[in-house]
C-alpha positions in Angstrom: 123.4 64.3 130.1 122.4 65.1 133.6 118.1 63.9 134.1 116.6 66.9 136.1 114.7 65.5 139.1 111.5 67.7 138.6 110.9 67.5 135.0 113.2 65.3 133.6 115.0 67.1 131.0 118.0 66.5 129.4 120.6 69.1 130.8 124.3 69.1 129.3 127.1 67.5 131.6 128.5 70.4 134.0 124.9 72.1 134.3 124.8 73.2 138.0 120.7 74.3 137.6 118.2 72.7 135.0 117.8 74.6 132.0 113.5 74.4 131.6 113.0 74.6 135.5 115.7 76.0 136.8 116.2 73.3 139.9 119.5 72.3 141.4 120.7 69.4 139.8 122.7 66.3 141.6 126.4 66.7 141.8 128.5 64.3 139.1 130.9 62.1 140.3 132.7 58.9 138.4 132.4 55.2 139.2 135.3 54.1 141.3 134.7 51.0 139.4 135.1 51.7 135.7 135.6 55.6 135.7 132.3 56.2 134.3 130.5 59.7 134.9 127.4 58.8 137.7 125.4 61.2 140.1 127.0 61.2 143.7 123.6 60.1 145.6 123.6 56.7 143.0 123.4 53.6 144.9 124.4 51.5 141.5 126.5 52.5 138.7 124.6 52.5 135.6 127.5 51.4 133.6 129.3 48.5 135.2 126.4 48.0 137.8 129.1 48.3 140.9 127.3 48.2 144.3 129.0 52.2 145.2 127.4 51.7 149.0 130.2 49.3 149.8 132.5 51.4 147.7 133.8 54.0 150.0 135.7 56.6 147.1 136.1 60.6 147.7 133.3 62.4 145.6 134.5 64.6 142.9 132.7 67.2 142.8 132.3 69.4 139.1 133.1 72.8 139.6 130.7 75.1 138.3 132.1 77.3 135.1 133.9 80.5 136.3 131.8 84.2 136.2 131.9 86.1 133.1 133.7 89.0 134.0 132.0 92.1 133.9 133.7 95.4 131.9 133.8 98.4 134.1 131.8 101.2 132.7 133.3 103.8 130.4 134.9 107.0 131.9 133.0 109.5 129.7 129.6 108.0 130.8 129.6 111.4 132.7 130.2 112.8 129.1 127.5 110.8 127.8 125.3 112.4 130.8 125.9 115.5 129.7 124.8 115.4 126.4 121.3 114.3 127.1 120.7 116.9 129.0 117.5 119.1 127.5 119.4 122.6 126.3 117.8 125.9 127.5 114.7 127.0 124.6 114.1 130.5 124.2 110.8 131.9 125.4 108.1 131.5 123.4 106.4 134.3 121.5 102.5 134.9 122.3 100.0 134.6 119.4 99.3 136.7 116.9 95.3 137.9 117.9 92.9 136.9 115.3 91.6 139.0 112.4 88.1 139.1 111.8 87.2 139.3 108.2 86.1 141.9 106.2 82.2 142.3 105.8 81.2 141.4 102.3 79.2 144.4 100.8 76.0 144.2 98.2 76.6 145.3 94.7 75.9 148.7 94.1 72.5 149.5 92.9 72.5 150.1 88.6 72.2 153.0 87.1 69.0 154.5 86.4 69.4 154.2 82.5 69.2 150.5 82.8 66.2 150.3 84.7 62.7 151.4 83.8 61.1 152.6 87.4 57.3 151.0 87.9 55.9 154.9 87.7 58.1 155.4 85.0 56.0 158.6 82.0 55.6 157.7 78.7 59.1 159.6 77.2 61.1 157.9 80.3 59.8 154.5 79.2 60.5 155.2 75.5 64.2 155.9 76.5 64.3 153.4 78.8 66.8 150.5 77.3 64.6 147.4 76.4 65.5 144.1 78.5 66.5 141.3 75.9 63.9 138.8 75.7 65.0 134.9 77.7 66.6 132.0 75.5 63.7 130.5 74.3 64.2 126.7 75.1 64.6 124.6 71.8 61.8 123.3 70.0 61.1 119.2 70.8 61.7 117.6 67.9 59.3 114.3 67.4 60.9 110.8 66.5 60.2 110.4 62.7 61.0 108.0 60.6 64.5 108.7 58.9 63.1 108.8 55.1 61.3 111.8 56.7 64.1 113.2 58.7 66.3 113.1 56.0 63.8 115.2 53.8 63.2 117.8 56.7 66.6 117.9 57.4 65.9 116.4 61.0 68.3 114.5 62.9 66.6 111.4 64.1 67.0 111.1 68.3 69.2 108.0 69.3 67.5 105.3 70.9 68.9 102.7 73.3 69.4 99.2 72.0 68.6 96.3 74.2 69.4 92.7 73.3 66.1 90.7 72.9 66.2 87.3 74.2 64.0 84.4 72.5 63.7 80.5 72.3 63.1 79.3 68.7 61.2 75.8 68.7 62.8 73.8 66.2 60.8 71.4 65.7 57.7 73.9 64.4 60.0 77.2 64.0 58.0 79.3 66.4 60.2 81.9 68.3 59.4 82.8 71.8 60.7 85.7 73.1 61.4 86.0 76.9 59.8 88.2 79.3 61.9 91.8 80.2 62.3 92.1 84.2 61.2 88.8 84.8 63.5 86.4 86.7 63.8 83.4 87.0 61.4 83.0 83.8 60.1 79.8 84.7 59.3 77.1 81.4 56.7 74.4 81.5 53.3 73.4 81.5 49.8 74.8 83.6 50.0 74.0 87.0 48.2 75.1 90.4 51.7 75.4 91.6 53.9 77.8 90.2 52.1 79.1 86.6 54.6 79.0 83.7 56.4 81.9 81.9 57.0 80.0 78.8 54.1 77.4 78.3 55.0 74.4 76.1 51.8 72.6 76.7 50.8 73.6 73.0 54.2 72.4 71.2 53.9 68.5 69.9 56.1 65.7 71.9 54.9 67.8 75.3 54.2 64.9 77.6 58.0 64.5 78.0 57.9 68.3 79.7 57.6 68.7 83.6 55.1 70.9 85.2 57.6 73.0 86.5 60.8 71.5 84.7 63.2 74.5 84.1 64.3 78.4 84.9 66.1 80.6 83.0 67.6 83.6 85.7 68.8 86.9 83.9 71.7 89.1 85.8 72.3 92.4 83.7 73.2 90.8 80.0 73.8 86.7 80.9 71.3 84.4 81.1 71.7 81.0 82.9 69.5 77.7 82.6 68.8 75.4 85.4 67.2 72.5 85.7 64.7 72.6 88.5 64.0 68.8 89.1 62.4 67.5 85.9 61.3 63.9 85.6 63.0 63.7 82.1 65.7 66.1 82.8 67.1 69.1 81.2 69.8 68.9 77.9 72.0 71.9 76.5 73.9 70.8 73.5 73.8 67.2 73.7 74.6 67.0 77.6 72.9 66.5 80.6 72.3 69.7 83.0 72.8 68.0 86.5 70.1 69.5 89.1 71.1 72.3 91.4 73.9 73.1 88.7 73.2 76.2 85.9 74.8 76.8 82.2 75.6 80.5 80.9 73.6 80.4 78.0 74.9 81.6 74.4 73.5 82.4 71.2 72.9 79.2 69.2 73.3 76.9 72.1 70.6 74.1 71.8 68.4 73.1 74.8 66.1 70.0 75.0 63.2 69.6 77.2 63.3 65.5 78.3 65.2 62.7 76.4 65.4 62.2 72.8 65.9 65.7 71.5 61.9 66.0 70.6 60.8 69.4 72.2 64.1 71.7 71.5 65.1 75.2 71.0 68.0 77.2 70.2 68.5 80.8 72.4 69.1 83.7 70.4 70.0 87.0 70.9 68.8 90.0 68.6 
């Protein structure tokens, strides 16, 4: 290997210039003492340590590799050039003139027998064709009970069903319906900071519930519960709900506000 004196790149033996920076490389020669390959300007042999300054030996230059012969151009290069010439194109035809669209004529007037003039006499008005009355709008049918609608042979109007979410207090069997169009729904006790939407202060053992205890968030038809930093924590199905996390509520989930399962609710969808 020949080390480049400019960039220290390792070049193969016999290289004339550096492969990395194209710097001319020193000429290699053979050590007169051991025959190892060394640079021609070296003072000592790197293999046997002989002093090359005191040994006079002819410098063996490494001949550069012979040049690669370039083949002559083919004889049909003139034919290729003639093939690439642009052929003569015929003259383009002039564009056709634009055609103006035909004018849309108004519809012809109705015959006299189909219209009654404003100054019609009683005789002509009697002979005129009467105009049919406009179709009357369908009568509005009130929303009747099924029994009354069956007697009157009137189909009841279709109503859109919606899910009603509520919390059933287990200790007192009291149902608390969650308010509509409110998110988040705050659960706690009356306070001066955030009034609760679900007030649990009237339930037994409510002293373990914080004033700002938990929130229920509504996203479409999905309900999530999250603890907002209560003192005694929030439990879902007897598992603690970490602060900052939320749990997707499903019908039948058991929610406990505080430890000991003293203030508990069942989430229901009706």
